PyMOL CGO cylinders between C-alpha atoms (Angstrom):
from pymol import cmd
from pymol.cgo import CYLINDER

trace = [
    CYLINDER, 43.37, 18.87, 17.21, 39.62, 18.92, 17.74, 0.3, 1, 1, 1, 1, 1, 1,
    CYLINDER, 39.62, 18.92, 17.74, 37.54, 21.35, 15.67, 0.3, 1, 1, 1, 1, 1, 1,
    CYLINDER, 37.54, 21.35, 15.67, 34.88, 23.31, 17.55, 0.3, 1, 1, 1, 1, 1, 1,
    CYLINDER, 34.88, 23.31, 17.55, 31.89, 24.91, 15.82, 0.3, 1, 1, 1, 1, 1, 1,
    CYLINDER, 31.89, 24.91, 15.82, 29.36, 26.95, 17.77, 0.3, 1, 1, 1, 1, 1, 1,
    CYLINDER, 29.36, 26.95, 17.77, 25.91, 25.38, 17.50, 0.3, 1, 1, 1, 1, 1, 1,
    CYLINDER, 25.91, 25.38, 17.50, 24.27, 28.50, 16.07, 0.3, 1, 1, 1, 1, 1, 1,
    CYLINDER, 24.27, 28.50, 16.07, 26.69, 28.63, 13.11, 0.3, 1, 1, 1, 1, 1, 1,
    CYLINDER, 26.69, 28.63, 13.11, 27.31, 24.93, 12.56, 0.3, 1, 1, 1, 1, 1, 1,
    CYLINDER, 27.31, 24.93, 12.56, 24.58, 24.51, 9.93, 0.3, 1, 1, 1, 1, 1, 1,
    CYLINDER, 24.58, 24.51, 9.93, 25.63, 27.65, 8.06, 0.3, 1, 1, 1, 1, 1, 1,
    CYLINDER, 25.63, 27.65, 8.06, 29.25, 26.51, 7.86, 0.3, 1, 1, 1, 1, 1, 1,
    CYLINDER, 29.25, 26.51, 7.86, 28.29, 22.95, 6.88, 0.3, 1, 1, 1, 1, 1, 1,
    CYLINDER, 28.29, 22.95, 6.88, 26.00, 24.21, 4.06, 0.3, 1, 1, 1, 1, 1, 1,
    CYLINDER, 26.00, 24.21, 4.06, 28.93, 26.17, 2.68, 0.3, 1, 1, 1, 1, 1, 1,
    CYLINDER, 28.93, 26.17, 2.68, 31.48, 23.36, 2.97, 0.3, 1, 1, 1, 1, 1, 1,
    CYLINDER, 31.48, 23.36, 2.97, 33.36, 25.12, 5.79, 0.3, 1, 1, 1, 1, 1, 1,
    CYLINDER, 33.36, 25.12, 5.79, 32.79, 22.80, 8.74, 0.3, 1, 1, 1, 1, 1, 1,
    CYLINDER, 32.79, 22.80, 8.74, 36.45, 22.03, 9.47, 0.3, 1, 1, 1, 1, 1, 1,
    CYLINDER, 36.45, 22.03, 9.47, 39.72, 23.83, 10.06, 0.3, 1, 1, 1, 1, 1, 1,
    CYLINDER, 39.72, 23.83, 10.06, 41.28, 22.99, 6.68, 0.3, 1, 1, 1, 1, 1, 1,
    CYLINDER, 41.28, 22.99, 6.68, 38.28, 24.30, 4.75, 0.3, 1, 1, 1, 1, 1, 1,
    CYLINDER, 38.28, 24.30, 4.75, 38.36, 27.62, 6.63, 0.3, 1, 1, 1, 1, 1, 1,
    CYLINDER, 38.36, 27.62, 6.63, 42.14, 27.90, 6.40, 0.3, 1, 1, 1, 1, 1, 1,
    CYLINDER, 42.14, 27.90, 6.40, 42.21, 27.29, 2.63, 0.3, 1, 1, 1, 1, 1, 1,
    CYLINDER, 42.21, 27.29, 2.63, 39.29, 29.60, 1.80, 0.3, 1, 1, 1, 1, 1, 1,
    CYLINDER, 39.29, 29.60, 1.80, 40.37, 32.52, -0.41, 0.3, 1, 1, 1, 1, 1, 1,
    CYLINDER, 40.37, 32.52, -0.41, 39.42, 35.72, 1.44, 0.3, 1, 1, 1, 1, 1, 1,
    CYLINDER, 39.42, 35.72, 1.44, 40.37, 39.40, 1.37, 0.3, 1, 1, 1, 1, 1, 1,
    CYLINDER, 40.37, 39.40, 1.37, 42.43, 40.65, 4.31, 0.3, 1, 1, 1, 1, 1, 1,
    CYLINDER, 42.43, 40.65, 4.31, 41.06, 43.61, 6.26, 0.3, 1, 1, 1, 1, 1, 1,
    CYLINDER, 41.06, 43.61, 6.26, 44.45, 44.58, 7.67, 0.3, 1, 1, 1, 1, 1, 1,
    CYLINDER, 44.45, 44.58, 7.67, 48.11, 44.42, 6.82, 0.3, 1, 1, 1, 1, 1, 1,
    CYLINDER, 48.11, 44.42, 6.82, 49.88, 41.24, 7.98, 0.3, 1, 1, 1, 1, 1, 1,
    CYLINDER, 49.88, 41.24, 7.98, 51.55, 41.58, 11.37, 0.3, 1, 1, 1, 1, 1, 1,
    CYLINDER, 51.55, 41.58, 11.37, 54.99, 39.99, 11.19, 0.3, 1, 1, 1, 1, 1, 1,
    CYLINDER, 54.99, 39.99, 11.19, 56.60, 41.36, 14.35, 0.3, 1, 1, 1, 1, 1, 1,
    CYLINDER, 56.60, 41.36, 14.35, 56.81, 38.12, 16.34, 0.3, 1, 1, 1, 1, 1, 1,
    CYLINDER, 56.81, 38.12, 16.34, 58.58, 35.67, 14.08, 0.3, 1, 1, 1, 1, 1, 1,
    CYLINDER, 58.58, 35.67, 14.08, 55.53, 34.59, 12.07, 0.3, 1, 1, 1, 1, 1, 1,
    CYLINDER, 55.53, 34.59, 12.07, 52.46, 36.32, 10.71, 0.3, 1, 1, 1, 1, 1, 1,
    CYLINDER, 52.46, 36.32, 10.71, 48.93, 37.21, 11.75, 0.3, 1, 1, 1, 1, 1, 1,
    CYLINDER, 48.93, 37.21, 11.75, 46.13, 38.65, 9.57, 0.3, 1, 1, 1, 1, 1, 1,
    CYLINDER, 46.13, 38.65, 9.57, 42.37, 39.19, 9.89, 0.3, 1, 1, 1, 1, 1, 1,
    CYLINDER, 42.37, 39.19, 9.89, 40.03, 38.34, 7.01, 0.3, 1, 1, 1, 1, 1, 1,
    CYLINDER, 40.03, 38.34, 7.01, 36.34, 39.09, 6.34, 0.3, 1, 1, 1, 1, 1, 1,
    CYLINDER, 36.34, 39.09, 6.34, 34.00, 36.24, 5.39, 0.3, 1, 1, 1, 1, 1, 1,
    CYLINDER, 34.00, 36.24, 5.39, 30.36, 36.74, 4.30, 0.3, 1, 1, 1, 1, 1, 1,
    CYLINDER, 30.36, 36.74, 4.30, 27.99, 33.75, 4.24, 0.3, 1, 1, 1, 1, 1, 1,
    CYLINDER, 27.99, 33.75, 4.24, 24.29, 33.95, 3.48, 0.3, 1, 1, 1, 1, 1, 1,
    CYLINDER, 24.29, 33.95, 3.48, 24.03, 37.56, 4.59, 0.3, 1, 1, 1, 1, 1, 1,
    CYLINDER, 24.03, 37.56, 4.59, 26.08, 37.11, 7.78, 0.3, 1, 1, 1, 1, 1, 1,
    CYLINDER, 26.08, 37.11, 7.78, 29.52, 38.62, 8.28, 0.3, 1, 1, 1, 1, 1, 1,
    CYLINDER, 29.52, 38.62, 8.28, 32.39, 37.00, 10.14, 0.3, 1, 1, 1, 1, 1, 1,
    CYLINDER, 32.39, 37.00, 10.14, 35.98, 37.96, 10.88, 0.3, 1, 1, 1, 1, 1, 1,
    CYLINDER, 35.98, 37.96, 10.88, 38.50, 35.15, 10.62, 0.3, 1, 1, 1, 1, 1, 1,
    CYLINDER, 38.50, 35.15, 10.62, 41.95, 35.52, 12.16, 0.3, 1, 1, 1, 1, 1, 1,
    CYLINDER, 41.95, 35.52, 12.16, 44.72, 33.40, 10.73, 0.3, 1, 1, 1, 1, 1, 1,
    CYLINDER, 44.72, 33.40, 10.73, 48.19, 33.16, 12.17, 0.3, 1, 1, 1, 1, 1, 1,
    CYLINDER, 48.19, 33.16, 12.17, 51.24, 30.97, 11.79, 0.3, 1, 1, 1, 1, 1, 1,
    CYLINDER, 51.24, 30.97, 11.79, 54.29, 30.80, 14.06, 0.3, 1, 1, 1, 1, 1, 1,
    CYLINDER, 54.29, 30.80, 14.06, 53.08, 34.00, 15.71, 0.3, 1, 1, 1, 1, 1, 1,
    CYLINDER, 53.08, 34.00, 15.71, 54.49, 33.87, 19.24, 0.3, 1, 1, 1, 1, 1, 1,
    CYLINDER, 54.49, 33.87, 19.24, 52.95, 35.77, 22.13, 0.3, 1, 1, 1, 1, 1, 1,
    CYLINDER, 52.95, 35.77, 22.13, 54.77, 37.30, 25.04, 0.3, 1, 1, 1, 1, 1, 1,
    CYLINDER, 54.77, 37.30, 25.04, 53.61, 37.87, 28.60, 0.3, 1, 1, 1, 1, 1, 1,
    CYLINDER, 53.61, 37.87, 28.60, 54.56, 40.41, 31.24, 0.3, 1, 1, 1, 1, 1, 1,
    CYLINDER, 54.56, 40.41, 31.24, 55.36, 37.68, 33.81, 0.3, 1, 1, 1, 1, 1, 1,
]
cmd.load_cgo(trace, "trace")
């Protein structure tokens, strides 16, 4: 897997040691919603504040999507 960081936020994330997937995944954050477990896994949204900027981080595992096709 290749990590992608938007140019505008790259420096901010690097300064805070969050410039890769594992660092963001392992960061202890407070959830802003209840975990959704309806599709065989889980999905939750977290709030992250860095240097006065707010971000929402969605984490999911084994959360399968369905289509109408």
